[in-house]
Every structure is written in structure tokens, then in C-alpha cells.
A tleap script that builds the chain and sets N, CA, C and O, in Angstrom:
source leaprc.protein.ff14SB
mol = sequence {
  NMET HIE MET ARG THR GLY THR ILE ILE THR
  SER THR ALA LEU LEU ASN GLY SER SER PHE
  GLU LYS THR VAL ILE VAL ILE ALA GLU HIE
  ASN GLU LYS GLY SER LEU GLY PHE ILE ILE
  ASN GLN PRO PHE SER ARG SER PHE HIE GLU
  LEU GLU GLU PHE LYS HIE SER ILE PRO VAL
  PRO LEU PHE THR GLY GLY PRO VAL GLN ASN
  ASP MET LEU TYR PHE LEU HIE ARG ARG ALA
  ASP LEU ILE ASP GLU GLY GLN LEU VAL ASP
  GLY ASN VAL TYR LEU TYR GLY ASP PHE LYS
  THR ALA VAL GLN LEU LEU ASN THR GLY VAL
  LEU PRO VAL THR ASP VAL LYS LEU PHE ILE
  GLY TYR CYS GLY TRP ASP ALA GLY GLU LEU
  GLU PRO GLU ILE CALA
}
set mol.1.N position { 0.847 -1.181 0.000 }
set mol.1.CA position { 0.000 0.000 0.000 }
set mol.1.C position { 0.889 1.240 0.000 }
set mol.1.O position { 1.902 1.294 0.698 }
set mol.2.N position { 0.495 2.229 -0.790 }
set mol.2.CA position { 1.246 3.475 -0.856 }
set mol.2.C position { 0.690 4.478 0.148 }
set mol.2.O position { -0.504 4.495 0.446 }
set mol.3.N position { 1.579 5.298 0.654 }
set mol.3.CA position { 1.206 6.337 1.607 }
set mol.3.C position { 0.350 7.385 0.915 }
set mol.3.O position { 0.619 7.767 -0.224 }
set mol.4.N position { -0.691 7.851 1.617 }
set mol.4.CA position { -1.529 8.956 1.152 }
set mol.4.C position { -2.153 9.605 2.373 }
set mol.4.O position { -2.146 9.018 3.455 }
set mol.5.N position { -2.690 10.803 2.220 }
set mol.5.CA position { -3.345 11.441 3.353 }
set mol.5.C position { -4.521 10.587 3.793 }
set mol.5.O position { -5.207 9.975 2.973 }
set mol.6.N position { -4.741 10.555 5.093 }
set mol.6.CA position { -5.810 9.752 5.663 }
set mol.6.C position { -5.389 8.346 6.026 }
set mol.6.O position { -6.143 7.637 6.693 }
set mol.7.N position { -4.204 7.917 5.606 }
set mol.7.CA position { -3.712 6.581 5.944 }
set mol.7.C position { -3.477 6.487 7.447 }
set mol.7.O position { -2.960 7.418 8.064 }
set mol.8.N position { -3.861 5.359 8.024 }
set mol.8.CA position { -3.621 5.088 9.442 }
set mol.8.C position { -2.487 4.072 9.532 }
set mol.8.O position { -2.527 3.022 8.891 }
set mol.9.N position { -1.484 4.395 10.327 }
set mol.9.CA position { -0.335 3.509 10.542 }
set mol.9.C position { -0.372 3.036 11.992 }
set mol.9.O position { -0.488 3.842 12.915 }
set mol.10.N position { -0.273 1.739 12.179 }
set mol.10.CA position { -0.230 1.164 13.526 }
set mol.10.C position { 1.151 0.558 13.737 }
set mol.10.O position { 1.642 -0.184 12.887 }
set mol.11.N position { 1.776 0.871 14.863 }
set mol.11.CA position { 3.118 0.360 15.114 }
set mol.11.C position { 3.090 -1.152 15.293 }
set mol.11.O position { 2.069 -1.739 15.652 }
set mol.12.N position { 4.220 -1.750 15.037 }
set mol.12.CA position { 4.379 -3.188 15.218 }
set mol.12.C position { 5.335 -3.441 16.377 }
set mol.12.O position { 5.896 -2.502 16.943 }
set mol.13.N position { 5.517 -4.696 16.723 }
set mol.13.CA position { 6.424 -5.066 17.820 }
set mol.13.C position { 7.863 -4.635 17.537 }
set mol.13.O position { 8.659 -4.501 18.467 }
set mol.14.N position { 8.200 -4.420 16.290 }
set mol.14.CA position { 9.552 -3.959 15.942 }
set mol.14.C position { 9.862 -2.590 16.532 }
set mol.14.O position { 11.030 -2.225 16.666 }
set mol.15.N position { 8.835 -1.832 16.884 }
set mol.15.CA position { 9.036 -0.496 17.445 }
set mol.15.C position { 8.979 -0.476 18.974 }
set mol.15.O position { 9.106 0.585 19.585 }
set mol.16.N position { 8.792 -1.633 19.587 }
set mol.16.CA position { 8.787 -1.684 21.051 }
set mol.16.C position { 10.105 -1.153 21.593 }
set mol.16.O position { 11.179 -1.477 21.087 }
set mol.17.N position { 10.005 -0.338 22.621 }
set mol.17.CA position { 11.184 0.268 23.213 }
set mol.17.C position { 11.546 1.608 22.584 }
set mol.17.O position { 12.463 2.282 23.053 }
set mol.18.N position { 10.839 2.002 21.526 }
set mol.18.CA position { 11.099 3.281 20.889 }
set mol.18.C position { 9.990 4.264 21.255 }
set mol.18.O position { 9.027 3.899 21.929 }
set mol.19.N position { 10.130 5.506 20.811 }
set mol.19.CA position { 9.097 6.515 21.084 }
set mol.19.C position { 7.815 6.245 20.290 }
set mol.19.O position { 6.804 6.914 20.503 }
set mol.20.N position { 7.851 5.275 19.383 }
set mol.20.CA position { 6.670 4.937 18.593 }
set mol.20.C position { 6.009 3.625 19.032 }
set mol.20.O position { 5.167 3.076 18.322 }
set mol.21.N position { 6.400 3.134 20.207 }
set mol.21.CA position { 5.803 1.898 20.718 }
set mol.21.C position { 4.304 2.103 20.960 }
set mol.21.O position { 3.890 3.082 21.581 }
set mol.22.N position { 3.513 1.174 20.465 }
set mol.22.CA position { 2.055 1.170 20.644 }
set mol.22.C position { 1.402 2.465 20.180 }
set mol.22.O position { 0.541 3.015 20.865 }
set mol.23.N position { 1.813 2.944 19.021 }
set mol.23.CA position { 1.237 4.185 18.510 }
set mol.23.C position { 0.352 3.933 17.297 }
set mol.23.O position { 0.525 2.967 16.554 }
set mol.24.N position { -0.588 4.829 17.130 }
set mol.24.CA position { -1.430 4.880 15.941 }
set mol.24.C position { -1.236 6.279 15.368 }
set mol.24.O position { -1.444 7.279 16.054 }
set mol.25.N position { -0.838 6.332 14.111 }
set mol.25.CA position { -0.530 7.614 13.466 }
set mol.25.C position { -1.453 7.799 12.271 }
set mol.25.O position { -1.669 6.871 11.492 }
set mol.26.N position { -1.993 9.001 12.132 }
set mol.26.CA position { -2.751 9.348 10.934 }
set mol.26.C position { -1.869 10.247 10.072 }
set mol.26.O position { -1.276 11.205 10.566 }
set mol.27.N position { -1.788 9.931 8.780 }
set mol.27.CA position { -1.034 10.752 7.846 }
set mol.27.C position { -1.948 11.896 7.412 }
set mol.27.O position { -2.974 11.672 6.769 }
set mol.28.N position { -1.568 13.114 7.766 }
set mol.28.CA position { -2.397 14.281 7.496 }
set mol.28.C position { -1.974 15.022 6.233 }
set mol.28.O position { -2.758 15.773 5.652 }
set mol.29.N position { -0.743 14.808 5.819 }
set mol.29.CA position { -0.237 15.470 4.620 }
set mol.29.C position { 0.813 14.574 3.991 }
set mol.29.O position { 1.678 14.045 4.689 }
set mol.30.N position { 0.745 14.401 2.692 }
set mol.30.CA position { 1.737 13.587 1.978 }
set mol.30.C position { 1.912 14.165 0.577 }
set mol.30.O position { 0.943 14.344 -0.161 }
set mol.31.N position { 3.162 14.454 0.226 }
set mol.31.CA position { 3.459 14.979 -1.107 }
set mol.31.C position { 4.887 14.603 -1.478 }
set mol.31.O position { 5.522 13.810 -0.784 }
set mol.32.N position { 5.394 15.170 -2.572 }
set mol.32.CA position { 6.729 14.826 -3.056 }
set mol.32.C position { 7.840 15.201 -2.069 }
set mol.32.O position { 8.950 14.682 -2.175 }
set mol.33.N position { 7.564 16.083 -1.122 }
set mol.33.CA position { 8.566 16.492 -0.130 }
set mol.33.C position { 8.614 15.547 1.069 }
set mol.33.O position { 9.639 15.465 1.746 }
set mol.34.N position { 7.519 14.834 1.338 }
set mol.34.CA position { 7.487 13.922 2.470 }
set mol.34.C position { 6.096 13.810 3.063 }
set mol.34.O position { 5.096 14.108 2.410 }
set mol.35.N position { 6.053 13.375 4.315 }
set mol.35.CA position { 4.776 13.137 4.998 }
set mol.35.C position { 4.768 13.790 6.370 }
set mol.35.O position { 5.801 13.934 7.024 }
set mol.36.N position { 3.563 14.182 6.788 }
set mol.36.CA position { 3.338 14.742 8.113 }
set mol.36.C position { 2.191 13.957 8.730 }
set mol.36.O position { 1.151 13.761 8.101 }
set mol.37.N position { 2.386 13.511 9.963 }
set mol.37.CA position { 1.338 12.758 10.640 }
set mol.37.C position { 1.293 13.095 12.113 }
set mol.37.O position { 2.149 13.808 12.637 }
set mol.38.N position { 0.267 12.564 12.774 }
set mol.38.CA position { 0.084 12.797 14.205 }
set mol.38.C position { -0.213 11.487 14.912 }
set mol.38.O position { -0.993 10.668 14.427 }
set mol.39.N position { 0.420 11.300 16.066 }
set mol.39.CA position { 0.073 10.174 16.925 }
set mol.39.C position { -1.272 10.521 17.538 }
set mol.39.O position { -1.403 11.543 18.211 }
set mol.40.N position { -2.268 9.684 17.314 }
set mol.40.CA position { -3.627 10.031 17.740 }
set mol.40.C position { -4.082 9.298 18.999 }
set mol.40.O position { -5.190 9.531 19.482 }
set mol.41.N position { -3.245 8.421 19.532 }
set mol.41.CA position { -3.684 7.628 20.681 }
set mol.41.C position { -2.852 7.829 21.947 }
set mol.41.O position { -2.915 6.997 22.852 }
set mol.42.N position { -2.081 8.900 22.034 }
set mol.42.CA position { -1.280 9.153 23.231 }
set mol.42.C position { -1.631 10.516 23.828 }
set mol.42.O position { -1.177 11.547 23.332 }
set mol.43.N position { -2.433 10.521 24.883 }
set mol.43.CA position { -2.778 11.790 25.534 }
set mol.43.C position { -1.529 12.496 26.057 }
set mol.43.O position { -0.589 11.856 26.528 }
set mol.44.N position { -1.536 13.809 25.968 }
set mol.44.CA position { -0.470 14.635 26.525 }
set mol.44.C position { -0.711 14.765 28.022 }
set mol.44.O position { -1.835 14.564 28.482 }
set mol.45.N position { 0.304 15.090 28.775 }
set mol.45.CA position { 0.198 15.135 30.239 }
set mol.45.C position { -0.654 16.290 30.766 }
set mol.45.O position { -1.053 16.284 31.930 }
set mol.46.N position { -0.932 17.269 29.923 }
set mol.46.CA position { -1.753 18.410 30.351 }
set mol.46.C position { -2.871 18.642 29.350 }
set mol.46.O position { -2.840 18.140 28.227 }
set mol.47.N position { -3.849 19.406 29.780 }
set mol.47.CA position { -4.958 19.779 28.917 }
set mol.47.C position { -4.674 21.146 28.300 }
set mol.47.O position { -3.799 21.875 28.768 }
set mol.48.N position { -5.407 21.483 27.261 }
set mol.48.CA position { -5.237 22.740 26.543 }
set mol.48.C position { -5.286 23.947 27.479 }
set mol.48.O position { -4.445 24.840 27.383 }
set mol.49.N position { -6.260 23.976 28.377 }
set mol.49.CA position { -6.417 25.139 29.264 }
set mol.49.C position { -5.317 25.224 30.330 }
set mol.49.O position { -5.229 26.224 31.043 }
set mol.50.N position { -4.488 24.198 30.444 }
set mol.50.CA position { -3.364 24.232 31.380 }
set mol.50.C position { -2.110 24.867 30.767 }
set mol.50.O position { -1.120 25.091 31.464 }
set mol.51.N position { -2.159 25.151 29.481 }
set mol.51.CA position { -1.061 25.879 28.841 }
set mol.51.C position { -1.240 27.360 29.153 }
set mol.51.O position { -2.349 27.883 29.045 }
set mol.52.N position { -0.185 28.030 29.531 }
set mol.52.CA position { -0.257 29.417 29.996 }
set mol.52.C position { -1.022 30.333 29.044 }
set mol.52.O position { -1.873 31.110 29.478 }
set mol.53.N position { -0.724 30.244 27.757 }
set mol.53.CA position { -1.361 31.160 26.810 }
set mol.53.C position { -2.838 30.847 26.544 }
set mol.53.O position { -3.530 31.639 25.903 }
set mol.54.N position { -3.324 29.705 27.029 }
set mol.54.CA position { -4.731 29.333 26.841 }
set mol.54.C position { -5.426 29.061 28.172 }
set mol.54.O position { -6.401 28.311 28.223 }
set mol.55.N position { -4.929 29.666 29.245 }
set mol.55.CA position { -5.455 29.412 30.582 }
set mol.55.C position { -6.907 29.859 30.756 }
set mol.55.O position { -7.569 29.438 31.705 }
set mol.56.N position { -7.408 30.700 29.863 }
set mol.56.CA position { -8.801 31.151 29.958 }
set mol.56.C position { -9.721 30.340 29.051 }
set mol.56.O position { -10.899 30.665 28.901 }
set mol.57.N position { -9.181 29.290 28.452 }
set mol.57.CA position { -9.968 28.441 27.559 }
set mol.57.C position { -10.618 27.304 28.339 }
set mol.57.O position { -10.298 27.055 29.501 }
set mol.58.N position { -11.531 26.630 27.668 }
set mol.58.CA position { -12.177 25.471 28.281 }
set mol.58.C position { -11.209 24.290 28.251 }
set mol.58.O position { -10.256 24.292 27.471 }
set mol.59.N position { -11.444 23.279 29.094 }
set mol.59.CA position { -10.592 22.082 29.047 }
set mol.59.C position { -10.823 21.308 27.749 }
set mol.59.O position { -11.946 20.908 27.442 }
set mol.60.N position { -9.762 21.109 27.008 }
set mol.60.CA position { -9.790 20.309 25.785 }
set mol.60.C position { -8.590 19.375 25.863 }
set mol.60.O position { -7.480 19.831 26.138 }
set mol.61.N position { -8.783 18.084 25.631 }
set mol.61.CA position { -7.641 17.164 25.692 }
set mol.61.C position { -6.576 17.525 24.653 }
set mol.61.O position { -6.888 17.948 23.540 }
set mol.62.N position { -5.336 17.349 25.040 }
set mol.62.CA position { -4.198 17.485 24.130 }
set mol.62.C position { -3.614 16.099 23.905 }
set mol.62.O position { -3.675 15.239 24.783 }
set mol.63.N position { -3.052 15.890 22.729 }
set mol.63.CA position { -2.416 14.625 22.414 }
set mol.63.C position { -0.974 14.874 22.008 }
set mol.63.O position { -0.644 15.918 21.446 }
set mol.64.N position { -0.118 13.896 22.301 }
set mol.64.CA position { 1.271 13.958 21.886 }
set mol.64.C position { 1.296 13.597 20.415 }
set mol.64.O position { 1.221 12.422 20.056 }
set mol.65.N position { 1.400 14.590 19.574 }
set mol.65.CA position { 1.344 14.359 18.129 }
set mol.65.C position { 2.592 13.722 17.567 }
set mol.65.O position { 2.543 13.059 16.531 }
set mol.66.N position { 3.713 13.916 18.240 }
set mol.66.CA position { 4.966 13.334 17.782 }
set mol.66.C position { 6.160 14.067 18.339 }
set mol.66.O position { 6.022 15.070 19.039 }
set mol.67.N position { 7.327 13.561 18.024 }
set mol.67.CA position { 8.551 14.115 18.610 }
set mol.67.C position { 9.077 15.371 17.919 }
set mol.67.O position { 9.993 16.009 18.437 }
set mol.68.N position { 8.529 15.738 16.776 }
set mol.68.CA position { 9.033 16.895 16.031 }
set mol.68.C position { 8.261 18.152 16.439 }
set mol.68.O position { 7.034 18.128 16.537 }
set mol.69.N position { 8.969 19.222 16.669 }
set mol.69.CA position { 8.397 20.515 17.061 }
set mol.69.C position { 7.365 20.363 18.172 }
set mol.69.O position { 6.229 20.820 18.046 }
set mol.70.N position { 7.771 19.719 19.256 }
set mol.70.CA position { 6.821 19.513 20.355 }
set mol.70.C position { 6.652 20.749 21.235 }
set mol.70.O position { 6.221 20.654 22.384 }
set mol.71.N position { 6.993 21.891 20.689 }
set mol.71.CA position { 6.681 23.168 21.341 }
set mol.71.C position { 5.615 23.922 20.548 }
set mol.71.O position { 5.357 25.099 20.799 }
set mol.72.N position { 4.997 23.226 19.584 }
set mol.72.CA position { 3.988 23.837 18.721 }
set mol.72.C position { 2.678 23.050 18.808 }
set mol.72.O position { 2.675 21.838 19.024 }
set mol.73.N position { 1.571 23.770 18.634 }
set mol.73.CA position { 0.240 23.153 18.596 }
set mol.73.C position { -0.203 22.961 17.150 }
set mol.73.O position { 0.037 23.811 16.293 }
set mol.74.N position { -0.844 21.844 16.902 }
set mol.74.CA position { -1.427 21.522 15.605 }
set mol.74.C position { -2.826 21.000 15.863 }
set mol.74.O position { -3.138 20.580 16.977 }
set mol.75.N position { -3.680 21.022 14.833 }
set mol.75.CA position { -5.011 20.472 15.050 }
set mol.75.C position { -5.639 19.913 13.789 }
set mol.75.O position { -5.386 20.366 12.673 }
set mol.76.N position { -6.467 18.913 14.019 }
set mol.76.CA position { -7.341 18.339 13.009 }
set mol.76.C position { -8.760 18.665 13.434 }
set mol.76.O position { -9.047 18.772 14.627 }
set mol.77.N position { -9.654 18.823 12.458 }
set mol.77.CA position { -11.041 19.127 12.812 }
set mol.77.C position { -11.990 18.603 11.741 }
set mol.77.O position { -11.584 18.225 10.642 }
set mol.78.N position { -13.269 18.594 12.106 }
set mol.78.CA position { -14.314 18.123 11.194 }
set mol.78.C position { -15.293 19.239 10.835 }
set mol.78.O position { -16.424 18.955 10.441 }
set mol.79.N position { -14.886 20.490 10.961 }
set mol.79.CA position { -15.831 21.582 10.779 }
set mol.79.C position { -15.323 22.638 9.800 }
set mol.79.O position { -15.066 23.779 10.183 }
set mol.80.N position { -15.183 22.252 8.549 }
set mol.80.CA position { -14.797 23.212 7.516 }
set mol.80.C position { -15.853 24.289 7.344 }
set mol.80.O position { -15.567 25.368 6.826 }
set mol.81.N position { -17.081 23.998 7.781 }
set mol.81.CA position { -18.146 25.003 7.703 }
set mol.81.C position { -17.947 26.121 8.720 }
set mol.81.O position { -18.504 27.206 8.557 }
set mol.82.N position { -17.161 25.873 9.768 }
set mol.82.CA position { -16.916 26.868 10.812 }
set mol.82.C position { -15.498 27.431 10.799 }
set mol.82.O position { -15.280 28.573 11.201 }
set mol.83.N position { -14.539 26.638 10.340 }
set mol.83.CA position { -13.122 27.011 10.412 }
set mol.83.C position { -12.577 27.156 8.995 }
set mol.83.O position { -12.446 26.172 8.267 }
set mol.84.N position { -12.263 28.378 8.616 }
set mol.84.CA position { -11.724 28.657 7.282 }
set mol.84.C position { -10.287 28.180 7.147 }
set mol.84.O position { -9.581 27.989 8.137 }
set mol.85.N position { -9.875 27.996 5.918 }
set mol.85.CA position { -8.486 27.723 5.542 }
set mol.85.C position { -8.000 26.326 5.912 }
set mol.85.O position { -6.792 26.093 5.964 }
set mol.86.N position { -8.905 25.403 6.167 }
set mol.86.CA position { -8.505 24.028 6.444 }
set mol.86.C position { -8.096 23.308 5.172 }
set mol.86.O position { -8.545 23.646 4.076 }
set mol.87.N position { -7.245 22.323 5.332 }
set mol.87.CA position { -6.756 21.517 4.215 }
set mol.87.C position { -7.337 20.120 4.367 }
set mol.87.O position { -7.102 19.470 5.386 }
set mol.88.N position { -8.089 19.641 3.382 }
set mol.88.CA position { -8.732 18.334 3.460 }
set mol.88.C position { -7.703 17.226 3.628 }
set mol.88.O position { -6.734 17.149 2.874 }
set mol.89.N position { -7.920 16.367 4.625 }
set mol.89.CA position { -7.081 15.192 4.834 }
set mol.89.C position { -7.760 14.004 4.173 }
set mol.89.O position { -7.194 13.366 3.285 }
set mol.90.N position { -8.977 13.714 4.614 }
set mol.90.CA position { -9.738 12.583 4.082 }
set mol.90.C position { -11.153 12.661 4.629 }
set mol.90.O position { -11.355 13.060 5.776 }
set mol.91.N position { -12.126 12.286 3.823 }
set mol.91.CA position { -13.510 12.304 4.287 }
set mol.91.C position { -13.912 13.702 4.709 }
set mol.91.O position { -13.930 14.624 3.893 }
set mol.92.N position { -14.238 13.860 5.993 }
set mol.92.CA position { -14.590 15.186 6.518 }
set mol.92.C position { -13.581 15.652 7.570 }
set mol.92.O position { -13.942 16.410 8.470 }
set mol.93.N position { -12.329 15.215 7.471 }
set mol.93.CA position { -11.273 15.608 8.410 }
set mol.93.C position { -10.343 16.599 7.721 }
set mol.93.O position { -9.886 16.378 6.599 }
set mol.94.N position { -10.075 17.703 8.430 }
set mol.94.CA position { -9.256 18.782 7.899 }
set mol.94.C position { -8.059 19.052 8.802 }
set mol.94.O position { -8.125 18.897 10.021 }
set mol.95.N position { -6.976 19.455 8.175 }
set mol.95.CA position { -5.754 19.867 8.853 }
set mol.95.C position { -5.673 21.383 8.769 }
set mol.95.O position { -6.041 21.984 7.759 }
set mol.96.N position { -5.195 21.977 9.820 }
set mol.96.CA position { -4.999 23.426 9.871 }
set mol.96.C position { -6.329 24.175 9.840 }
set mol.96.O position { -7.393 23.608 10.088 }
set mol.97.N position { -6.235 25.438 9.535 }
set mol.97.CA position { -7.369 26.327 9.555 }
set mol.97.C position { -7.073 27.496 10.465 }
set mol.97.O position { -5.992 27.590 11.047 }
set mol.98.N position { -8.026 28.372 10.583 }
set mol.98.CA position { -7.885 29.562 11.415 }
set mol.98.C position { -7.970 29.150 12.888 }
set mol.98.O position { -9.060 28.969 13.432 }
set mol.99.N position { -6.794 29.004 13.526 }
set mol.99.CA position { -6.739 28.499 14.899 }
set mol.99.C position { -7.410 29.448 15.884 }
set mol.99.O position { -8.089 28.999 16.807 }
set mol.100.N position { -7.232 30.733 15.702 }
set mol.100.CA position { -7.854 31.717 16.602 }
set mol.100.C position { -9.372 31.562 16.587 }
set mol.100.O position { -10.013 31.586 17.638 }
set mol.101.N position { -9.939 31.404 15.411 }
set mol.101.CA position { -11.378 31.184 15.293 }
set mol.101.C position { -11.776 29.868 15.957 }
set mol.101.O position { -12.790 29.806 16.653 }
set mol.102.N position { -10.994 28.831 15.749 }
set mol.102.CA position { -11.289 27.527 16.347 }
set mol.102.C position { -11.335 27.628 17.876 }
set mol.102.O position { -12.228 27.061 18.507 }
set mol.103.N position { -10.385 28.340 18.468 }
set mol.103.CA position { -10.353 28.507 19.931 }
set mol.103.C position { -11.580 29.283 20.403 }
set mol.103.O position { -12.208 28.914 21.396 }
set mol.104.N position { -11.917 30.349 19.697 }
set mol.104.CA position { -13.110 31.129 20.068 }
set mol.104.C position { -14.368 30.271 19.994 }
set mol.104.O position { -15.216 30.340 20.883 }
set mol.105.N position { -14.494 29.473 18.953 }
set mol.105.CA position { -15.669 28.611 18.790 }
set mol.105.C position { -15.717 27.509 19.847 }
set mol.105.O position { -16.796 27.149 20.319 }
set mol.106.N position { -14.569 26.980 20.216 }
set mol.106.CA position { -14.512 26.000 21.305 }
set mol.106.C position { -14.989 26.630 22.608 }
set mol.106.O position { -15.801 26.052 23.330 }
set mol.107.N position { -14.475 27.819 22.897 }
set mol.107.CA position { -14.794 28.484 24.164 }
set mol.107.C position { -16.257 28.909 24.276 }
set mol.107.O position { -16.789 29.017 25.380 }
set mol.108.N position { -16.902 29.148 23.144 }
set mol.108.CA position { -18.322 29.539 23.181 }
set mol.108.C position { -19.251 28.338 23.025 }
set mol.108.O position { -20.470 28.483 23.110 }
set mol.109.N position { -18.691 27.168 22.801 }
set mol.109.CA position { -19.505 25.963 22.659 }
set mol.109.C position { -20.059 25.742 21.265 }
set mol.109.O position { -20.764 24.759 21.036 }
set mol.110.N position { -19.758 26.632 20.323 }
set mol.110.CA position { -20.224 26.465 18.950 }
set mol.110.C position { -19.502 25.293 18.286 }
set mol.110.O position { -20.106 24.540 17.521 }
set mol.111.N position { -18.210 25.141 18.579 }
set mol.111.CA position { -17.414 24.025 18.064 }
set mol.111.C position { -17.317 22.970 19.165 }
set mol.111.O position { -16.643 23.187 20.172 }
set mol.112.N position { -17.983 21.831 18.980 }
set mol.112.CA position { -17.899 20.783 20.000 }
set mol.112.C position { -16.473 20.235 20.117 }
set mol.112.O position { -15.769 20.101 19.117 }
set mol.113.N position { -16.064 19.926 21.324 }
set mol.113.CA position { -14.735 19.359 21.577 }
set mol.113.C position { -14.552 18.076 20.772 }
set mol.113.O position { -13.431 17.752 20.379 }
set mol.114.N position { -15.632 17.345 20.525 }
set mol.114.CA position { -15.546 16.094 19.772 }
set mol.114.C position { -15.226 16.299 18.297 }
set mol.114.O position { -14.921 15.332 17.598 }
set mol.115.N position { -15.289 17.540 17.806 }
set mol.115.CA position { -15.004 17.823 16.400 }
set mol.115.C position { -13.601 18.358 16.154 }
set mol.115.O position { -13.285 18.788 15.045 }
set mol.116.N position { -12.763 18.336 17.179 }
set mol.116.CA position { -11.403 18.845 17.035 }
set mol.116.C position { -10.452 17.964 17.847 }
set mol.116.O position { -10.823 17.432 18.894 }
set mol.117.N position { -9.229 17.819 17.351 }
set mol.117.CA position { -8.196 17.084 18.084 }
set mol.117.C position { -6.938 17.939 18.046 }
set mol.117.O position { -6.444 18.288 16.974 }
set mol.118.N position { -6.422 18.274 19.232 }
set mol.118.CA position { -5.256 19.143 19.373 }
set mol.118.C position { -4.015 18.313 19.674 }
set mol.118.O position { -4.061 17.365 20.457 }
set mol.119.N position { -2.915 18.681 19.044 }
set mol.119.CA position { -1.664 17.932 19.180 }
set mol.119.C position { -0.506 18.847 19.553 }
set mol.119.O position { -0.426 19.994 19.113 }
set mol.120.N position { 0.385 18.310 20.372 }
set mol.120.CA position { 1.675 18.925 20.646 }
set mol.120.C position { 2.675 18.158 19.790 }
set mol.120.O position { 2.905 16.970 20.020 }
set mol.121.N position { 3.270 18.826 18.804 }
set mol.121.CA position { 4.246 18.172 17.938 }
set mol.121.C position { 3.610 17.337 16.842 }
set mol.121.O position { 2.389 17.214 16.746 }
set mol.122.N position { 4.487 16.763 16.012 }
set mol.122.CA position { 4.038 15.925 14.903 }
set mol.122.C position { 5.109 14.895 14.564 }
set mol.122.O position { 6.216 14.927 15.102 }
set mol.123.N position { 4.761 13.991 13.668 }
set mol.123.CA position { 5.693 13.019 13.110 }
set mol.123.C position { 5.940 13.428 11.671 }
set mol.123.O position { 5.016 13.869 10.988 }
set mol.124.N position { 7.151 13.292 11.206 }
set mol.124.CA position { 7.438 13.668 9.829 }
set mol.124.C position { 8.455 12.744 9.203 }
set mol.124.O position { 9.349 12.218 9.866 }
set mol.125.N position { 8.294 12.560 7.904 }
set mol.125.CA position { 9.217 11.746 7.124 }
set mol.125.C position { 9.569 12.509 5.870 }
set mol.125.O position { 8.684 13.008 5.174 }
set mol.126.N position { 10.862 12.606 5.571 }
set mol.126.CA position { 11.299 13.197 4.310 }
set mol.126.C position { 11.001 12.214 3.185 }
set mol.126.O position { 10.916 11.009 3.421 }
set mol.127.N position { 10.843 12.712 1.984 }
set mol.127.CA position { 10.514 11.868 0.849 }
set mol.127.C position { 11.565 10.788 0.616 }
set mol.127.O position { 11.243 9.715 0.106 }
set mol.128.N position { 12.803 11.054 0.980 }
set mol.128.CA position { 13.871 10.067 0.757 }
set mol.128.C position { 13.899 8.951 1.771 }
set mol.128.O position { 14.584 7.952 1.557 }
set mol.129.N position { 13.180 9.084 2.865 }
set mol.129.CA position { 13.177 8.041 3.890 }
set mol.129.C position { 12.248 6.906 3.476 }
set mol.129.O position { 11.324 7.088 2.683 }
set mol.130.N position { 12.517 5.746 4.027 }
set mol.130.CA position { 11.654 4.603 3.744 }
set mol.130.C position { 10.275 4.848 4.304 }
set mol.130.O position { 10.134 5.413 5.389 }
set mol.131.N position { 9.256 4.430 3.577 }
set mol.131.CA position { 7.898 4.566 4.081 }
set mol.131.C position { 7.715 3.585 5.234 }
set mol.131.O position { 8.179 2.448 5.160 }
set mol.132.N position { 7.038 4.019 6.303 }
set mol.132.CA position { 6.788 3.116 7.413 }
set mol.132.C position { 5.852 1.996 6.990 }
set mol.132.O position { 5.110 2.123 6.017 }
set mol.133.N position { 5.896 0.915 7.723 }
set mol.133.CA position { 4.986 -0.198 7.460 }
set mol.133.C position { 3.572 0.257 7.771 }
set mol.133.O position { 3.320 0.870 8.809 }
set mol.134.N position { 2.672 -0.039 6.889 }
set mol.134.CA position { 1.288 0.414 7.033 }
set mol.134.C position { 0.396 -0.753 7.391 }
set mol.134.O position { 0.480 -1.827 6.796 }
set mol.135.N position { -0.470 -0.523 8.385 }
set mol.135.CA position { -1.395 -1.579 8.806 }
set mol.135.C position { -2.547 -1.683 7.830 }
set mol.135.O position { -3.435 -2.517 8.010 }
savepdb mol mol.pdb
quit
């Protein structure tokens, strides 16, 4: 199977003992330059509202998206009707978008927490690297 956006990768026993042990990754972007994905099954140790710059926000779970740029927030969402500038991943899942608007909509309850997933960091592969094994 070839890598494409929306692909789900599940780690195998070969990754036990690594930072990718027991992970499930969704590929959110894939092109000639490489791939960008997020670990979707590892909760981060704090919630969104526990981050200093978002202390006035509602509690929203954060996930450890990956080891790259783990000082940055990223998000996937299902509400292109509410959040402009999103990039289609697959089906009705979008990457990026107007984050400020997304936070405002979360805080007012217009955007349900179930329609967004927030990540600290991401996983990335350069085009020259071997494609990971795909489940």
C-alpha cells in the first residue's frame, strides 16, 4: 500500500522500546517532499487550558502528536463550515485552519470538543526516507 493522506499507521512489535511503541498515526499530509502525521492515541500530560497562553480556555484534551516541534500546537477538525483555511485530509477531516477562530468557537460551545483534536508536535518523514509499514 502506498502512503496517502488519511492513511492510518499502527506500530508493530519492531518499534517496542522506541518513542513509537504502541502508537497509531494518521497521515495528514503527503506529497513529493514527504509526509506529516500525528500520533492520535497518546494523551499529553496536560490539557489545553493548562497551557499558559490558553489558561482562559475550556478544558480540551491534548495529544502527543509526535517528537518533532513539540513546542507547537497543531489540530485536526471536522468543521470546515466553521473554520476557514482548512486543508482536506480525508472524508470530513481537515488539517490546519484559522486556529484563533477555532479557539473562540470551542470556548463559546459552537465548536464541539468532539469535532477537534489538538496535538503537541508531529511526526514527519522526508521523501527520501523509507515509508513506514502500514497496517
